[in-house]
VOGU-3710 file (C-alpha; in Angstrom, 3 decimals, decimal comma):
1> mgrsldfcqe> 0,000/0,000/0,000  1,382/3,442/-0,989  1,882/6,286/1,391  -0,862/8,836/1,847  -0,188/12,284/0,360  -1,849/15,530/1,335  -3,442/17,743/-1,330  -0,356/19,895/-1,986  1,899/16,880/-2,357  -0,609/15,250/-4,699
11> versllkkyr> -0,688/18,362/-6,909  3,119/18,507/-7,057  3,345/14,816/-7,872  0,733/15,110/-10,622  2,933/17,611/-12,512  5,546/14,903/-13,019  3,249/11,887/-13,256  -0,273/12,584/-14,492  0,483/15,717/-16,561  3,995/14,803/-17,624
21> kqlwnpfiyg> 3,149/14,666/-21,329  1,047/17,863/-21,374  3,081/20,091/-19,017  6,453/18,804/-17,817  7,874/17,486/-21,106  7,104/20,642/-23,169  8,479/22,788/-20,335  11,749/20,832/-20,212  11,953/20,827/-24,016  11,677/24,627/-24,110
31> vkryelvrdg> 14,225/25,130/-21,339  16,751/22,904/-23,108  16,076/24,029/-26,690  16,360/27,742/-25,960  19,071/27,297/-23,301  17,038/29,235/-20,754  19,008/28,081/-17,695  22,770/28,163/-17,247  25,069/27,455/-14,310  24,845/30,131/-11,642
41> driavcisgg> 21,711/31,835/-13,030  19,295/33,637/-10,725  15,794/33,323/-12,168  12,911/35,484/-10,974  9,432/33,975/-11,241  6,666/36,526/-10,883  3,429/35,276/-9,314  0,408/37,420/-10,152  -2,182/35,133/-8,575  -3,436/33,494/-11,752
51> kdsflmaklm> -3,288/29,794/-12,445  -0,702/30,252/-15,195  1,792/32,024/-12,939  1,264/29,471/-10,152  1,870/26,647/-12,624  5,061/28,307/-13,876  6,224/28,744/-10,277  5,615/25,053/-9,507  7,424/23,940/-12,668  10,369/26,199/-11,840
61> qelprhsdap> 10,367/24,854/-8,283  10,747/21,307/-9,625  13,391/22,185/-12,212  16,425/22,446/-9,854  15,588/19,017/-8,419  15,918/17,477/-11,883  18,681/19,654/-13,347  22,435/19,215/-13,478  23,056/22,973/-13,635  23,103/24,733/-10,255
71> feviylvmd> 20,883/27,829/-10,298  18,660/29,816/-7,977  14,953/30,573/-8,330  13,499/33,683/-6,689  9,741/34,192/-6,413  8,171/37,649/-6,649  4,549/38,380/-5,804  2,908/41,124/-7,835  -0,294/42,937/-7,061
//
């Protein structure tokens, strides 16, 4: 029997499992193709409160865990 996940953990896991083909793979493809992340980069992710900015923030949060290049992600909240 698998471990029980809370709602937030389930959402994070679904980005890499359930929505891998629709979200994660195109995101990774774009990052690699356009060389968007390099060693030592500091990337600012602006969160406006919409679902698109939250999704981008979650994808960027996962990226360092699966990347060979060390970089830093900074989150900004806009009003």
